[in-house]
C-alpha positions, -999 to +999 in steps of 0.1 A: -429+168-776-463+164-791-479+184-817-517+176-798-528+172-764-533+133-754-547+122-723-519+099-723-492+099-742-465+070-726-438+059-749-418+021-743-397+045-717-422+058-702-443+026-696-410+012-682-404+041-660-440+039-646-437+004-643-404+001-621-423+035-600-448+016-589-433-018-582-403+005-563-436+021-542-451-012-537-418-028-520-412+002-503-444+004-486-445-035-477-410-035-464-419-005-439-449-023-428-433-057-426-405-042-403-428-019-381-451-049-377-416-070-365-404-048-340-443-039-328-471-062-336-494-043-318-497-010-345-531-010-361-537-010-400-545+025-402-513+037-379-492+013-401-512+033-438-503+070-421-467+058-411-457+040-441-471+064-470-458+093-448-423+081-452-425+070-488-438+104-497-412+122-476-387+097-496-396+103-529-399+140-525-365+144-513-354+124-546-376+144-571-358+175-553-322+160-563-330+150-598-328+183-609-292+191-596-280+159-603-292+165-640-272+194-641-241+179-624-239+148-649-265+142-677-270+102-667-296+114-646-316+135-674-341+105-682-357+110-648-358+143-653-379+138-682-407+116-666-402+137-628-440+150-629-448+109-631-428+110-600-446+143-586-480+128-592-470+094-577-456+112-544-487+141-542-510+101-540-490+091-509-494+125-494-528+126-502-534+086-484-518+099-453-534+130-449-567+112-456-560+088-431-543+109-403-574+133-407-600+107-404-582+086-375-573+120-356-601+146-364-631+127-377-648+120-343-651+154-330-679+178-336-654+199-350-653+199-391-621+177-394-603+206-416-613+233-393-593+209-364-566+202-381-561+239-376-572+249-344-560+213-323-522+226-323-523+264-310-504+265-278-471+286-275-445+255-266-430+227-288-453+203-284-487+220-290-468+239-324-497+236-353-474+214-373-502+197-386-518+229-405-481+227-421-487+197-435-521+210-447-507+240-466-478+216-481-505+191-495-526+221-509-497+230-528-486+194-541-522+191-552-517+226-570-487+210-589-499+175-594-534+190-613-515+215-639-486+188-647-502+184-681-485+198-707-521+215-711-520+237-682-481+249-690-493+258-724-522+276-712-505+295-685-472+298-706-439+285-698-433+312-668-460+315-648-463+275-649-423+277-637-432+297-605-464+281-598-440+247-595-414+265-579-436+257-552-424+227-543-396+244-524-425+259-502-439+224-499-409+214-486-400+237-460-433+233-444-433+195-446-397+198-428-418+219-399-446+192-402-419+164-394-398+182-370-424+196-347-446+165-349-431+130-354-398+142-346-412+152-311-430+116-304-400+098-318-370+103-300-349+081-311-317+102-331-320+082-357-353+099-371-339+134-364-305+122-384-320+107-415-339+144-416-314+159-412-294+144-441-317+143-464-321+183-461-283+187-460-282+166-492-308+182-510-290+215-501-256+208-511-265+191-546-286+225-554-254+251-539-232+224-562-254+231-594-260+268-583-220+269-586-219+253-618-244+276-630-226+309-621-203+315-647-236+313-674-257+338-650-233+359-641-237+389-669-203+401-678-210+439-687-191+438-713-180+474-730-201+480-760-189+489-793-200+520-810-227+501-830-240+487-792-224+449-801-203+431-773-179+406-775-192+373-753-163+350-766-135+337-793-144+316-814-118+289-800-144+290-773-171+271-795-171+235-795-190+222-827-229+214-818-224+222-785-239+255-775-218+280-754-238+299-728-232+334-716-255+362-702-264+395-722-282+420-708-295+398-683-308+366-705-292+336-710-282+338-747-270+303-765-242+303-791-240+277-814-213+261-842-230+237-862-223+226-899-185+229-901-183+271-897-216+287-897-226+299-858-258+316-847-273+327-814-309+323-795-318+327-763-310+301-738-342+297-728-364+266-741-401+277-739-415+243-731-403+245-693-377+271-696-353+247-698-315+254-706-306+252-740-271+264-732-266+228-717-282+213-756-270+198-784-277+203-823-293+172-837-310+168-869-305+203-878-319+221-846-307+229-812-323+202-785-335+210-753-319+185-727-350+183-702-374+171-730-361+171-760-379+201-777-362+214-806-349+247-824-337+259-858-307+282-851-309+307-878-343+318-871-355+298-836-385+283-848-393+247-842-396+220-870-433+220-884-458+209-871-448+224-840-453+259-839-426+270-804-402+300-813-371+318-794-354+351-803-324+355-821-297+375-822-276+393-844-237+386-850-208+394-861-167+383-860-139+405-859-108+384-861-112+358-834-136+374-813-175+366-813-197+399-806-236+399-803-262+426-806-278+423-770-310+435-783-329+403-790-346+398-820-389+388-821-390+349-814-390+335-850-369+361-866-346+349-895-311+358-889-284+348-912-255+333-892-221+345-897-189+324-906-158+315-890 
């Protein structure tokens, strides 16, 4: 979290992360090329570059898509989530190198514009003439937009909801790339290991998302509590509240984080971080603030404001206690509104 935009803001962890990432990518490419030459010494450098960068990019994309659900299931994966955008930009660069060499090799010596050639070369009705290259090109465009807008400057100026929707395009890109692989390399490489690896990758990504979604369904489901005469609804008992750990629920279709802190105080704020719509319901109370598990953005539970000099704000909710029951006013107060905590 930073008070101003910075072109580069690597801390010690980011530096280690990126050094390891670069080393891993170089080793992967070197290993792939070495094995490929051992199996077929006649392969040319352009072909080796096209294939090695393609495999590296699609492998990295699978890993990127798995980080999110893995972090929801086990918080030990959160450090990778913090730097997932670095992985995404690296993956795009690999895909760009693959696309540039493939376009030059297969479309650069025709009278047709290379970009146009990508869309008209495969235009038949059979599997072998399916326009798989066009799907790869569109996927690359989506990945380019994501890489170009990965900095927090775009996040702040596009607003978190729009930025989030834009970057959810990675799933469209992933689907297009699977089509690109299925009707491209899997048609020319007939050994079953390629189809098996592709299927395993899709299966693991899908399964992890389903498991993480199953875990989240309890929070996303709006309980539709019966409202009292004053509109308040019962959401949980005092016993459900663990010290310094938010209790997540949904009220009026919105996620809410109810936090017990400093012994007997209880406050309720929006369960969605203003940075990247991160899950505050999975955060912790640290240094007097509810802290988002994704990137460490912090909010004071009594008014939903970030500590100075930061300016982020989230909505707050009125609470009251009846016996052992916590009730909430489902109408959120404007972001940054002070609401005195209730005591239990």
